[in-house]
C-alpha positions in Angstrom: -4.3 2.1 26.8 -6.3 2.5 23.5 -6.5 -0.2 20.9 -4.3 0.6 17.9 -5.9 -0.1 14.6 -4.9 0.4 11.0 -6.4 0.0 7.5 -6.2 -3.5 6.1 -6.7 -5.2 2.7 -7.1 -8.8 1.7 -7.0 -10.4 -1.7 -4.7 -12.3 -4.0 -1.4 -11.6 -5.7 -2.4 -11.0 -9.3 1.1 -10.4 -10.9 4.5 -11.8 -10.3 6.0 -9.6 -7.5 8.7 -7.2 -8.5 11.7 -6.1 -6.4 13.3 -2.7 -6.9 15.4 -0.2 -4.9 14.3 3.3 -3.9 16.4 6.4 -4.3 17.3 6.1 -0.6 18.5 2.5 -1.2 15.5 0.8 0.4 14.1 -2.5 -1.0 10.7 -2.0 -2.6 8.1 -4.8 -3.2 5.4 -4.2 -5.8 2.6 -6.4 -6.9 -0.7 -6.0 -8.7 -3.3 -7.4 -6.3 -6.9 -8.6 -7.0 -10.0 -8.6 -4.8 -13.0 -10.8 -5.4 -16.4 -9.3 -5.0 -19.8 -10.8 -4.5 -23.4 -9.6 -4.7 -26.0 -11.0 -2.2 -29.1 -12.1 -4.0 -32.6 -11.8 -2.6 -32.8 -15.5 -2.0 -29.7 -15.4 0.2 -27.3 -16.8 -2.3 -24.3 -14.9 -3.7 -23.2 -14.1 -7.3 -19.5 -13.7 -7.9 -18.7 -10.5 -9.7 -15.5 -9.5 -11.7 -12.5 -8.9 -9.5 -11.0 -5.5 -9.1 -7.2 -4.9 -9.4 -5.0 -2.5 -7.4 -1.4 -1.7 -6.7 0.4 -2.8 -3.5 3.9 -1.9 -2.3 6.0 -2.6 0.8 9.4 -1.2 1.8 12.5 -2.3 3.6 12.4 -5.6 5.6 8.7 -6.1 4.9 9.5 -5.9 1.2 12.4 -8.3 1.4 10.3 -10.9 3.3 7.3 -10.4 1.0 9.4 -11.0 -2.0 10.8 -14.2 -0.6 7.5 -15.6 0.5 4.8 -14.5 -2.0 4.2 -15.5 -5.6 1.4 -14.9 -8.1 -1.9 -16.5 -6.9 -1.1 -16.4 -3.2 -3.9 -15.1 -0.9 -2.9 -12.5 1.7 -4.0 -10.1 4.4 -2.1 -6.9 4.9 -2.1 -4.0 7.3 -1.0 -0.5 6.3 -2.5 2.5 4.6 -3.8 3.8 1.2 -1.5 6.4 -0.4 -2.8 8.6 -3.2 -0.6 10.6 -5.5 -1.1 12.6 -8.7 -0.5 10.9 -12.1 -0.5 12.6 -15.5 -2.4 10.7 -18.1 -3.2 12.1 -21.6 -2.4 15.6 -20.4 -4.7 15.4 -17.4 -3.8 14.9 -13.7 -5.6 12.1 -12.0 -5.3 10.6 -8.6 -3.4 7.3 -8.5 -3.5 5.0 -5.4 -1.5 2.2 -3.9 -1.8 0.2 -0.7 1.4 0.5 1.4 1.7 -2.7 3.4 3.5 -2.3 6.7 2.7 -5.9 7.7 1.7 -8.8 5.4 1.0 -12.5 5.7 -0.7 -15.3 4.0 -4.5 -15.5 4.5 -5.1 -18.3 7.0 -8.6 -19.0 5.6 -7.3 -19.7 2.1 -3.7 -21.0 2.6 -2.3 -24.3 3.9 1.1 -23.9 5.5 3.3 -25.0 8.4 4.7 -22.6 11.0 8.4 -22.7 11.8 8.8 -21.6 15.4 12.5 -22.5 15.8 13.6 -18.9 16.2 10.9 -18.2 18.7 11.7 -21.4 20.7 15.4 -20.5 20.9 14.5 -17.0 22.1 12.1 -18.5 24.7 14.9 -20.8 26.0 17.3 -17.8 26.4 14.7 -15.7 28.1 13.6 -18.5 30.5 17.1 -19.5 31.4 17.7 -19.2 35.2 19.6 -16.2 36.3 22.9 -17.0 38.0 22.6 -16.6 41.8 25.5 -15.2 43.8 27.4 -17.8 45.8 27.0 -18.1 49.6 30.3 -16.4 50.1 29.2 -13.6 47.8 25.8 -13.3 49.6 27.5 -13.1 53.0 29.7 -10.3 51.8 26.7 -8.5 50.6 25.0 -8.8 54.0 22.4 -11.4 52.9 
């Protein structure tokens, strides 16, 4: 089976996240995001450049969870796609763009956090529970 890949983006949440509802009634998460940039110098060192800023959105359950877990300044990694759309500015139509995050999480390299595995542990216990076996009398009746 082929490896499934998607576009990704990493950066930091540059504005306070906003929650809204689409015309279809879906939750929408919006944040202005920033990306730091560096230039490699001839001597091997790096010079930090000005950050660039972009729009990021998420929808439905991803939006709800992102709104609960992210705040301005958080570093993130997201998977999704870049959406372009026409915008009218000063009487001219230009292309706007936003990153649509289908999956998003905190950047492990830049964030300290604890992982809560209680839900996963409960699901593992249920999944690993022994399957009830038929009694001897039931097995004999089945010809076993």
